C-alpha positions as CSV (number, residue, x, y, z in Angstrom):
1,M,0.6,12.6,-71.6
2,K,1.3,15.1,-68.8
3,T,-2.4,15.3,-68.0
4,G,-2.6,11.5,-67.8
5,L,0.3,11.4,-65.4
6,L,-1.1,14.1,-63.2
7,A,-4.5,12.3,-63.1
8,A,-2.8,9.0,-62.2
9,S,-0.8,10.7,-59.5
10,A,-3.9,12.3,-58.1
11,L,-5.7,9.0,-58.0
12,A,-2.8,7.3,-56.3
13,L,-2.6,10.0,-53.7
14,F,-6.4,9.8,-53.1
15,A,-6.2,6.0,-52.8
16,S,-3.3,6.3,-50.3
17,Q,-5.3,8.8,-48.2
18,A,-8.4,6.7,-48.3
19,T,-6.6,3.6,-47.0
20,A,-4.3,5.3,-44.5
21,E,-4.6,3.8,-41.0
22,T,-5.4,5.9,-38.0
23,L,-4.3,4.8,-34.5
24,G,-5.6,6.1,-31.2
25,F,-3.0,6.2,-28.4
26,S,-3.9,6.9,-24.7
27,I,-0.8,7.5,-22.5
28,V,-0.6,7.5,-18.7
29,N,0.8,11.0,-18.3
30,F,2.7,13.4,-20.6
31,D,4.8,14.6,-17.6
32,N,6.3,11.1,-17.0
33,N,9.7,10.8,-18.5
34,F,9.5,7.2,-19.6
35,Q,6.0,7.6,-20.9
36,T,7.2,10.6,-23.0
37,L,9.9,8.4,-24.5
38,L,7.2,5.8,-25.4
39,R,5.1,8.5,-27.0
40,Q,8.1,9.7,-29.1
41,G,8.8,6.1,-30.1
42,I,5.2,5.6,-31.3
43,E,5.1,8.9,-33.1
44,A,8.4,8.3,-34.8
45,R,7.4,4.9,-36.0
46,A,4.0,6.1,-37.2
47,G,5.7,8.8,-39.2
48,E,8.1,6.3,-40.8
49,V,5.2,4.1,-41.9
50,G,2.8,7.0,-42.8
51,V,0.0,6.5,-40.4
52,D,-1.8,9.1,-38.2
53,V,-1.8,8.9,-34.4
54,Q,-4.4,10.6,-32.2
55,V,-2.6,11.0,-28.8
56,E,-4.4,11.6,-25.6
57,D,-3.1,12.3,-22.1
58,A,-5.0,10.3,-19.5
59,Q,-3.4,12.4,-16.7
60,N,-3.2,9.4,-14.3
61,D,-6.9,9.1,-14.4
62,S,-8.4,5.6,-15.2
63,A,-11.9,7.0,-15.8
64,K,-10.5,9.6,-18.2
65,Q,-8.5,6.9,-20.0
66,L,-11.6,4.7,-20.5
67,D,-13.4,7.8,-21.9
68,Q,-10.5,8.3,-24.3
69,I,-10.8,4.7,-25.5
70,N,-14.5,5.1,-26.1
71,N,-13.8,8.3,-28.0
72,F,-11.3,6.5,-30.2
73,I,-13.9,3.9,-30.9
74,A,-16.5,6.6,-31.8
75,N,-14.0,8.2,-34.1
76,G,-13.5,4.9,-36.0
77,V,-9.7,4.5,-35.5
78,D,-8.2,1.3,-37.0
79,A,-6.5,0.2,-33.8
80,I,-5.8,1.5,-30.3
81,I,-2.6,1.6,-28.3
82,V,-2.7,2.0,-24.5
83,T,-0.2,2.5,-21.7
84,L,-2.4,1.8,-18.7
85,V,-3.0,4.2,-15.8
86,D,-4.1,1.2,-13.7
87,T,-3.3,-2.3,-14.8
88,A,-6.4,-3.5,-12.9
89,A,-8.5,-1.3,-15.1
90,S,-7.6,-3.3,-18.3
91,P,-10.7,-5.6,-18.3
92,A,-13.0,-2.6,-19.0
93,I,-10.8,-1.3,-21.8
94,T,-10.5,-4.8,-23.2
95,A,-14.2,-5.2,-23.2
96,A,-14.9,-1.9,-24.9
97,A,-12.4,-2.5,-27.7
98,E,-13.6,-6.1,-28.2
99,A,-17.3,-5.0,-28.4
100,A,-16.4,-2.4,-31.1
101,G,-14.3,-4.9,-33.0
102,I,-11.2,-2.7,-32.9
103,P,-7.7,-4.2,-32.3
104,L,-6.0,-3.1,-29.1
105,V,-2.3,-3.1,-28.1
106,Y,-1.3,-2.7,-24.5
107,V,2.3,-1.3,-24.4
108,N,4.8,-1.1,-21.5
109,L,2.4,-1.9,-18.6
110,E,1.1,-5.5,-18.6
111,P,-2.8,-5.7,-18.5
112,Q,-4.3,-7.6,-15.6
113,D,-6.3,-9.8,-18.0
114,L,-3.3,-10.7,-20.2
115,S,-4.1,-14.4,-20.3
116,A,-7.7,-13.8,-21.2
117,L,-7.2,-11.2,-24.0
118,P,-9.2,-11.9,-27.2
119,A,-7.3,-12.7,-30.5
120,S,-7.3,-9.1,-31.6
121,Q,-5.6,-7.8,-28.5
122,V,-1.9,-8.2,-27.5
123,Y,0.8,-6.9,-25.2
124,V,4.1,-5.3,-26.2
125,G,6.6,-4.6,-23.4
126,S,9.3,-6.1,-21.3
127,N,9.3,-9.0,-18.8
128,E,9.4,-7.2,-15.4
129,I,10.9,-10.3,-13.8
130,E,14.1,-9.3,-15.6
131,S,14.2,-5.7,-14.5
132,G,14.1,-5.9,-10.8
133,T,16.1,-9.1,-10.7
134,L,19.0,-7.8,-12.8
135,G,19.3,-4.6,-10.8
136,A,19.0,-6.3,-7.3
137,F,21.4,-9.1,-8.1
138,E,24.0,-6.6,-9.3
139,A,23.6,-4.5,-6.1
140,C,24.1,-7.7,-4.1
141,K,27.3,-8.4,-5.9
142,L,28.6,-4.8,-5.4
143,L,27.8,-5.0,-1.6
144,R,29.6,-8.4,-1.4
145,A,32.6,-6.8,-3.2
146,Q,32.6,-4.2,-0.4
147,H,32.8,-7.1,2.1
148,K,29.5,-6.2,3.6
149,T,28.2,-8.9,6.0
150,A,25.1,-7.0,7.0
151,A,23.5,-4.3,4.9
152,K,20.4,-2.2,5.3
153,G,18.2,-1.2,2.4
154,Y,15.0,0.6,1.3
155,I,12.7,0.0,-1.6
156,I,11.1,2.9,-3.3
157,M,8.2,1.6,-5.2
158,G,6.3,3.0,-8.1
159,S,2.5,3.3,-8.3
160,L,0.9,0.4,-6.5
161,S,-1.7,0.3,-9.2
162,H,1.0,-0.7,-11.7
163,Q,1.9,-4.4,-12.2
164,A,5.5,-3.2,-13.0
165,A,6.0,-1.7,-9.6
166,L,4.6,-4.7,-7.8
167,Q,6.7,-7.1,-9.9
168,R,9.9,-5.1,-9.6
169,T,9.5,-4.9,-5.8
170,K,8.9,-8.7,-5.6
171,D,12.0,-9.2,-7.7
172,V,14.1,-7.3,-5.2
173,E,12.6,-9.3,-2.3
174,D,13.2,-12.6,-4.1
175,V,16.9,-11.7,-4.7
176,V,17.6,-10.6,-1.1
177,G,15.9,-13.9,0.0
178,I,18.5,-16.1,-1.6
179,D,21.5,-17.4,0.4
180,M,24.0,-15.2,-1.5
181,C,22.2,-12.0,-0.8
182,N,20.3,-12.6,2.5
183,F,22.7,-10.4,4.4
184,I,20.6,-7.5,3.0
185,K,17.8,-6.4,5.3
186,I,15.0,-4.3,3.8
187,L,14.1,-1.7,6.5
188,D,11.0,-0.3,4.7
189,K,9.3,0.0,1.3
190,Q,7.0,2.7,0.2
191,S,5.5,4.1,-3.0
192,S,6.7,7.3,-4.6
193,E,4.0,7.1,-7.3
194,W,6.8,7.3,-9.9
195,S,7.7,10.8,-8.6
196,R,11.2,12.1,-8.1
197,D,10.0,14.6,-5.5
198,N,8.1,12.0,-3.6
199,A,11.1,9.7,-3.6
200,G,13.2,12.5,-2.2
201,N,10.7,13.1,0.6
202,L,10.7,9.4,1.4
203,M,14.4,9.2,1.7
204,T,14.5,12.4,3.8
205,N,12.0,10.9,6.2
206,W,13.9,7.6,6.4
207,L,17.1,9.4,7.1
208,S,15.4,11.4,9.9
209,T,15.1,8.1,11.8
210,G,18.9,7.8,11.9
211,E,19.0,4.7,9.6
212,V,21.4,5.5,6.7
213,P,21.0,2.8,4.0
214,D,23.7,0.7,2.4
215,V,21.5,0.2,-0.6
216,V,18.4,1.8,-2.2
217,F,16.3,-0.2,-4.7
218,A,14.2,2.2,-6.7
219,N,11.5,0.9,-9.1
220,H,12.5,3.5,-11.7
221,D,15.2,6.0,-12.4
222,D,13.4,9.2,-11.3
223,S,12.8,7.7,-7.9
224,A,16.5,6.7,-7.7
225,I,17.5,10.3,-8.6
226,G,15.1,11.6,-5.9
227,A,16.8,9.4,-3.3
228,I,20.2,10.5,-4.5
229,L,19.4,14.1,-4.2
230,A,18.1,13.6,-0.6
231,L,21.1,11.6,0.4
232,K,23.5,14.3,-1.0
233,A,21.4,17.0,0.8
234,A,22.0,15.1,4.0
235,N,25.7,14.9,3.3
236,V,25.7,11.1,3.0
237,P,28.8,10.0,0.9
238,M,27.4,8.4,-2.2
239,E,30.3,5.9,-2.3
240,D,28.8,4.5,0.9
241,V,25.4,3.8,-0.7
242,V,24.6,1.5,-3.7
243,V,21.6,3.0,-5.6
244,V,19.7,1.1,-8.2
245,G,17.1,2.3,-10.7
246,V,15.3,1.1,-13.8
247,D,15.0,2.5,-17.4
248,A,18.5,4.0,-18.1
249,T,17.0,7.4,-18.9
250,A,19.3,10.2,-20.0
251,D,19.0,11.9,-16.6
252,A,19.9,8.7,-14.8
253,L,23.0,8.1,-17.0
254,Q,24.2,11.6,-16.1
255,F,24.0,10.6,-12.4
256,M,25.8,7.4,-13.2
257,Q,28.6,9.4,-15.0
258,A,28.9,11.5,-11.8
259,G,29.4,8.4,-9.7
260,D,26.0,8.7,-7.8
261,L,23.9,6.0,-9.5
262,D,25.5,2.5,-9.4
263,V,23.0,0.4,-11.4
264,T,20.1,0.8,-13.7
265,V,18.4,-1.5,-16.2
266,F,17.8,-0.4,-19.8
267,Q,14.2,-0.6,-20.9
268,N,13.9,0.2,-24.6
269,A,11.1,2.8,-24.8
270,K,11.6,3.3,-28.6
271,A,11.5,-0.4,-29.3
272,Q,8.3,-0.8,-27.2
273,G,6.6,2.2,-28.8
274,G,7.6,1.3,-32.3
275,G,6.8,-2.3,-31.8
276,G,3.4,-1.3,-30.6
277,V,2.7,0.5,-33.8
278,D,3.9,-2.4,-36.0
279,V,1.7,-4.9,-34.1
280,A,-1.3,-2.6,-34.2
281,L,-1.0,-2.2,-37.9
282,K,-0.8,-6.0,-38.4
283,L,-3.8,-6.5,-36.3
284,A,-5.7,-3.9,-38.2
285,K,-4.9,-5.8,-41.4
286,G,-6.0,-9.1,-39.9
287,E,-2.4,-10.5,-39.9
288,P,-1.4,-13.0,-37.1
289,V,0.7,-11.7,-34.3
290,D,2.0,-13.2,-31.0
291,R,-0.1,-12.5,-27.9
292,V,3.0,-11.2,-26.1
293,T,6.1,-9.5,-27.6
294,Y,8.9,-9.0,-25.1
295,I,11.6,-6.4,-25.5
296,P,14.6,-7.6,-23.4
297,F,15.9,-5.6,-20.4
298,E,19.7,-4.9,-20.3
299,L,21.8,-4.3,-17.2
300,V,23.6,-1.0,-17.2
301,T,26.6,-0.2,-15.0
302,P,29.4,2.4,-15.3
303,A,31.4,-0.3,-17.2
304,N,29.0,-0.4,-20.1
305,M,26.9,2.7,-19.8
306,A,28.3,4.2,-23.0
307,D,26.3,1.7,-24.9
308,S,23.0,3.2,-23.5
309,L,23.8,6.8,-24.0
310,G,21.2,8.5,-26.2
311,Q,19.0,5.4,-26.2
312,N,16.4,6.7,-23.7
Protein backbone atom coordinates (compact mmCIF):
# COMPACT_ATOMS: atom_id res chain seq x y z
CA MET A 1 0.00 0.00 0.00
CA LYS A 2 2.81 2.41 0.94
CA THR A 3 4.58 1.68 -2.38
CA GLY A 4 1.39 2.44 -4.27
CA LEU A 5 0.93 5.72 -2.44
CA LEU A 6 4.51 6.76 -3.15
CA ALA A 7 4.11 5.92 -6.81
CA ALA A 8 0.88 7.89 -7.02
CA SER A 9 2.53 10.86 -5.33
CA ALA A 10 5.45 10.72 -7.70
CA LEU A 11 3.14 10.60 -10.70
CA ALA A 12 1.15 13.55 -9.38
CA LEU A 13 4.33 15.56 -8.82
CA PHE A 14 5.57 14.71 -12.32
CA ALA A 15 2.27 15.72 -13.85
CA SER A 16 2.30 18.99 -11.91
CA GLN A 17 5.80 19.81 -13.10
CA ALA A 18 5.00 18.86 -16.68
CA THR A 19 2.02 21.20 -16.83
CA ALA A 20 3.47 24.09 -14.79
CA GLU A 21 3.36 27.36 -16.67
CA THR A 22 6.39 29.56 -17.23
CA LEU A 23 6.08 33.31 -17.72
CA GLY A 24 8.64 35.67 -19.20
CA PHE A 25 8.72 39.16 -17.71
CA SER A 26 10.70 42.07 -19.19
CA ILE A 27 10.87 45.08 -16.88
CA VAL A 28 11.92 48.64 -17.74
CA ASN A 29 14.64 48.97 -15.13
CA PHE A 30 15.42 47.20 -11.86
CA ASP A 31 16.59 50.52 -10.36
CA ASN A 32 13.20 52.22 -10.76
CA ASN A 33 11.28 52.20 -7.48
CA PHE A 34 7.81 51.64 -8.89
CA GLN A 35 9.02 49.08 -11.42
CA THR A 36 10.57 47.17 -8.52
CA LEU A 37 7.20 47.16 -6.77
CA LEU A 38 5.61 45.78 -9.93
CA ARG A 39 8.25 43.05 -10.12
CA GLN A 40 7.63 42.13 -6.50
CA GLY A 41 3.89 41.97 -7.15
CA ILE A 42 4.40 39.68 -10.13
CA GLU A 43 6.83 37.41 -8.32
CA ALA A 44 4.61 37.22 -5.24
CA ARG A 45 1.52 36.29 -7.26
CA ALA A 46 3.49 33.77 -9.34
CA GLY A 47 4.68 32.14 -6.12
CA GLU A 48 1.12 31.96 -4.80
CA VAL A 49 -0.17 30.16 -7.89
CA GLY A 50 2.93 28.03 -8.43
CA VAL A 51 4.27 29.28 -11.75
CA ASP A 52 7.83 30.12 -12.76
CA VAL A 53 8.80 33.62 -13.88
CA GLN A 54 11.88 34.46 -15.93
CA VAL A 55 12.62 38.13 -15.13
CA GLU A 56 14.84 40.29 -17.35
CA ASP A 57 15.99 43.89 -16.84
CA ALA A 58 15.69 45.91 -20.07
CA GLN A 59 17.83 48.68 -18.53
CA ASN A 60 15.82 51.40 -20.29
CA ASP A 61 16.85 50.01 -23.69
CA SER A 62 14.06 49.29 -26.19
CA ALA A 63 16.30 47.18 -28.43
CA LYS A 64 17.37 45.07 -25.45
CA GLN A 65 13.74 44.64 -24.45
CA LEU A 66 12.79 43.35 -27.89
CA ASP A 67 15.72 40.90 -27.71
CA GLN A 68 14.39 39.69 -24.36
CA ILE A 69 10.95 39.12 -25.87
CA ASN A 70 12.51 37.08 -28.68
CA ASN A 71 14.50 35.07 -26.14
CA PHE A 72 11.33 34.32 -24.18
CA ILE A 73 9.75 33.12 -27.41
CA ALA A 74 12.75 30.93 -28.21
CA ASN A 75 12.61 29.47 -24.70
CA GLY A 76 8.96 28.50 -25.18
CA VAL A 77 7.38 30.42 -22.31
CA ASP A 78 3.62 30.08 -21.96
CA ALA A 79 2.99 33.83 -21.78
CA ILE A 80 4.93 37.10 -21.69
CA ILE A 81 4.49 40.12 -19.42
CA VAL A 82 6.05 43.47 -20.35
CA THR A 83 6.44 46.90 -18.81
CA LEU A 84 7.48 48.98 -21.77
CA VAL A 85 10.70 50.97 -22.02
CA ASP A 86 9.10 52.99 -24.81
CA THR A 87 5.36 52.83 -25.38
CA ALA A 88 5.93 53.63 -29.08
CA ALA A 89 7.96 50.40 -29.38
CA SER A 90 4.97 48.20 -28.58
CA PRO A 91 4.01 47.34 -32.22
CA ALA A 92 7.27 45.42 -32.72
CA ILE A 93 6.76 43.49 -29.47
CA THR A 94 3.11 42.87 -30.32
CA ALA A 95 4.07 41.50 -33.74
CA ALA A 96 6.79 39.21 -32.37
CA ALA A 97 4.52 37.63 -29.77
CA GLU A 98 1.60 37.31 -32.20
CA ALA A 99 3.78 35.60 -34.82
CA ALA A 100 4.93 33.10 -32.20
CA GLY A 101 1.41 32.49 -30.93
CA ILE A 102 2.37 33.39 -27.36
CA PRO A 103 -0.01 35.45 -25.21
CA LEU A 104 1.25 38.87 -24.17
CA VAL A 105 0.24 41.13 -21.28
CA TYR A 106 1.32 44.76 -21.16
CA VAL A 107 1.42 45.97 -17.54
CA ASN A 108 1.50 49.50 -16.13
CA LEU A 109 2.53 51.39 -19.28
CA GLU A 110 -0.13 51.45 -21.97
CA PRO A 111 1.03 50.24 -25.41
CA GLN A 112 0.75 52.61 -28.34
CA ASP A 113 -1.20 50.02 -30.34
CA LEU A 114 -3.69 49.21 -27.56
CA SER A 115 -6.74 49.51 -29.82
CA ALA A 116 -5.20 47.15 -32.40
CA LEU A 117 -3.97 44.37 -30.10
CA PRO A 118 -4.83 40.82 -31.21
CA ALA A 119 -7.15 38.69 -29.10
CA SER A 120 -4.29 37.06 -27.19
CA GLN A 121 -2.84 40.37 -25.99
CA VAL A 122 -4.15 42.73 -23.30
CA TYR A 123 -3.29 45.63 -21.01
CA VAL A 124 -3.41 45.66 -17.19
CA GLY A 125 -2.78 49.03 -15.58
CA SER A 126 -4.42 52.21 -14.45
CA ASN A 127 -6.21 54.96 -16.34
CA GLU A 128 -3.68 57.79 -16.46
CA ILE A 129 -6.41 60.38 -16.95
CA GLU A 130 -7.25 59.78 -13.30
CA SER A 131 -3.70 60.14 -11.95
CA GLY A 132 -2.77 63.61 -13.15
CA THR A 133 -6.31 64.92 -12.83
CA LEU A 134 -6.80 63.85 -9.22
CA GLY A 135 -3.48 65.34 -8.11
CA ALA A 136 -3.77 68.59 -10.06
CA PHE A 137 -7.33 69.30 -8.96
CA GLU A 138 -6.43 68.72 -5.31
CA ALA A 139 -3.49 71.13 -5.67
CA CYS A 140 -5.84 73.71 -7.18
CA LYS A 141 -8.16 73.39 -4.19
CA LEU A 142 -5.27 73.75 -1.75
CA LEU A 143 -4.07 76.92 -3.48
CA ARG A 144 -7.59 78.35 -3.47
CA ALA A 145 -7.83 77.59 0.26
CA GLN A 146 -4.67 79.71 0.68
CA HIS A 147 -6.56 82.53 -1.11
CA LYS A 148 -4.12 82.54 -4.02
CA THR A 149 -5.36 84.67 -6.90
CA ALA A 150 -2.23 84.14 -8.99
CA ALA A 151 0.03 81.12 -8.69
CA LYS A 152 3.15 80.03 -10.55
CA GLY A 153 3.95 76.38 -11.17
CA TYR A 154 6.32 73.94 -12.82
CA ILE A 155 5.67 70.49 -14.26
CA ILE A 156 8.36 67.84 -13.85
CA MET A 157 7.64 65.25 -16.51
CA GLY A 158 8.70 61.62 -16.65
CA SER A 159 10.24 60.07 -19.74
CA LEU A 160 8.78 61.58 -22.90
CA SER A 161 8.76 58.10 -24.45
CA HIS A 162 6.16 56.96 -21.90
CA GLN A 163 2.46 57.46 -22.50
CA ALA A 164 1.98 57.86 -18.74
CA ALA A 165 4.20 60.94 -18.59
CA LEU A 166 2.52 62.55 -21.57
CA GLN A 167 -0.97 61.87 -20.23
CA ARG A 168 -0.21 63.01 -16.68
CA THR A 169 1.22 66.26 -18.04
CA LYS A 170 -1.84 66.79 -20.22
CA ASP A 171 -4.05 66.13 -17.19
CA VAL A 172 -2.35 68.95 -15.29
CA GLU A 173 -2.63 71.31 -18.23
CA ASP A 174 -6.31 70.45 -18.64
CA VAL A 175 -7.04 71.14 -14.96
CA VAL A 176 -5.25 74.50 -14.90
CA GLY A 177 -7.22 75.40 -18.00
CA ILE A 178 -10.61 75.25 -16.28
CA ASP A 179 -12.18 78.38 -14.82
CA MET A 180 -11.75 77.26 -11.23
CA CYS A 181 -8.00 76.74 -11.62
CA ASN A 182 -6.87 79.09 -14.36
CA PHE A 183 -5.20 81.39 -11.82
CA ILE A 184 -2.29 78.89 -11.98
CA LYS A 185 0.33 79.73 -14.61
CA ILE A 186 2.74 76.99 -15.72
CA LEU A 187 6.14 78.65 -16.08
CA ASP A 188 7.93 75.64 -17.58
CA LYS A 189 7.79 71.88 -18.00
CA GLN A 190 10.75 69.56 -18.51
CA SER A 191 11.53 65.86 -18.30
CA SER A 192 13.38 64.31 -15.38
CA GLU A 193 13.42 60.88 -17.08
CA TRP A 194 11.78 59.55 -13.88
CA SER A 195 14.96 60.46 -11.94
CA ARG A 196 15.04 62.02 -8.47
CA ASP A 197 18.45 63.56 -9.13
CA ASN A 198 17.40 65.01 -12.48
CA ALA A 199 14.28 66.48 -10.90
CA GLY A 200 16.40 68.12 -8.22
CA ASN A 201 18.66 69.61 -10.87
CA LEU A 202 15.67 70.95 -12.78
CA MET A 203 14.30 72.64 -9.69
CA THR A 204 17.71 74.10 -8.82
CA ASN A 205 17.96 75.57 -12.32
CA TRP A 206 14.45 77.01 -12.13
CA LEU A 207 15.15 78.58 -8.74
CA SER A 208 18.31 80.18 -10.15
CA THR A 209 16.06 82.31 -12.39
CA GLY A 210 14.50 83.87 -9.30
CA GLU A 211 11.09 82.27 -9.89
CA VAL A 212 10.02 80.42 -6.73
CA PRO A 213 6.97 78.25 -7.50
CA ASP A 214 3.72 78.15 -5.62
CA VAL A 215 3.10 74.63 -6.91
CA VAL A 216 5.10 71.78 -8.40
CA PHE A 217 3.36 69.05 -10.39
CA ALA A 218 5.58 65.97 -10.68
CA ASN A 219 4.68 63.01 -12.87
CA HIS A 220 5.84 60.65 -10.15
CA ASP A 221 6.93 60.63 -6.52
CA ASP A 222 10.69 60.38 -7.00
CA SER A 223 10.61 63.54 -9.09
CA ALA A 224 8.48 65.23 -6.44
CA ILE A 225 11.05 64.24 -3.81
CA GLY A 226 13.89 65.57 -5.96
CA ALA A 227 12.08 68.89 -6.21
CA ILE A 228 11.45 68.99 -2.47
CA LEU A 229 15.11 68.35 -1.67
CA ALA A 230 16.18 71.16 -4.02
CA LEU A 231 13.62 73.56 -2.55
CA LYS A 232 14.76 72.78 0.99
CA ALA A 233 18.41 73.17 -0.03
CA ALA A 234 17.50 76.65 -1.28
CA ASN A 235 15.78 77.41 2.05
CA VAL A 236 12.36 77.74 0.46
CA PRO A 237 9.72 77.19 3.19
CA MET A 238 7.79 74.05 2.21
CA GLU A 239 4.56 75.48 3.60
CA ASP A 240 4.76 78.03 0.79
CA VAL A 241 4.85 75.43 -2.01
CA VAL A 242 2.26 72.77 -2.88
CA VAL A 243 4.04 69.67 -4.20
CA VAL A 244 2.20 66.90 -6.03
CA GLY A 245 3.46 63.42 -6.95
CA VAL A 246 2.05 60.14 -8.22
CA ASP A 247 2.40 56.54 -6.90
CA ALA A 248 2.22 56.89 -3.08
CA THR A 249 5.55 55.10 -2.61
CA ALA A 250 6.92 54.46 0.87
CA ASP A 251 9.51 57.23 0.42
CA ALA A 252 6.85 59.68 -0.69
CA LEU A 253 4.65 58.98 2.31
CA GLN A 254 7.59 59.69 4.62
CA PHE A 255 7.91 63.12 3.00
CA MET A 256 4.16 63.58 3.40
CA GLN A 257 4.38 62.69 7.08
CA ALA A 258 7.13 65.31 7.42
CA GLY A 259 4.85 67.94 5.89
CA ASP A 260 6.85 68.36 2.67
CA LEU A 261 4.68 66.49 0.13
CA ASP A 262 1.10 67.69 -0.09
CA VAL A 263 -0.55 65.33 -2.55
CA THR A 264 0.15 62.03 -4.25
CA VAL A 265 -2.00 59.47 -6.04
CA PHE A 266 -1.89 55.81 -5.06
CA GLN A 267 -1.12 53.52 -7.97
CA ASN A 268 -1.46 49.92 -6.84
CA ALA A 269 1.71 48.22 -8.07
CA LYS A 270 0.91 44.91 -6.40
CA ALA A 271 -2.55 44.78 -7.94
CA GLN A 272 -1.17 45.63 -11.39
CA GLY A 273 1.60 43.03 -11.15
CA GLY A 274 -0.59 40.33 -9.64
CA GLY A 275 -3.37 41.10 -12.10
CA GLY A 276 -0.87 40.75 -14.94
CA VAL A 277 0.02 37.24 -13.79
CA ASP A 278 -3.62 36.20 -13.45
CA VAL A 279 -4.53 37.48 -16.91
CA ALA A 280 -1.42 35.92 -18.48
CA LEU A 281 -2.34 32.52 -17.08
CA LYS A 282 -5.92 32.81 -18.35
CA LEU A 283 -4.65 33.70 -21.82
CA ALA A 284 -2.23 30.76 -21.72
CA LYS A 285 -5.19 28.46 -20.98
CA GLY A 286 -7.29 29.98 -23.76
CA GLU A 287 -9.75 31.57 -21.37
CA PRO A 288 -11.51 34.84 -22.34
CA VAL A 289 -10.28 38.07 -20.73
CA ASP A 290 -11.02 41.77 -21.14
CA ARG A 291 -8.74 43.66 -23.51
CA VAL A 292 -8.16 46.28 -20.77
CA THR A 293 -8.17 45.80 -16.99
CA TYR A 294 -8.00 49.09 -15.08
CA ILE A 295 -6.78 49.25 -11.48
CA PRO A 296 -8.22 52.51 -10.01
CA PHE A 297 -6.01 55.37 -8.81
CA GLU A 298 -6.73 56.82 -5.35
CA LEU A 299 -6.05 60.36 -4.09
CA VAL A 300 -3.69 60.46 -1.08
CA THR A 301 -3.37 63.47 1.23
CA PRO A 302 -2.19 63.86 4.83
CA ALA A 303 -5.80 63.29 5.92
CA ASN A 304 -5.98 59.72 4.54
CA MET A 305 -2.35 58.72 4.03
CA ALA A 306 -2.54 56.11 6.81
CA ASP A 307 -4.63 53.97 4.46
CA SER A 308 -1.75 53.81 1.97
CA LEU A 309 1.12 53.10 4.36
CA GLY A 310 2.80 49.82 3.46
CA GLN A 311 0.88 49.46 0.20
CA ASN A 312 3.68 50.56 -2.13
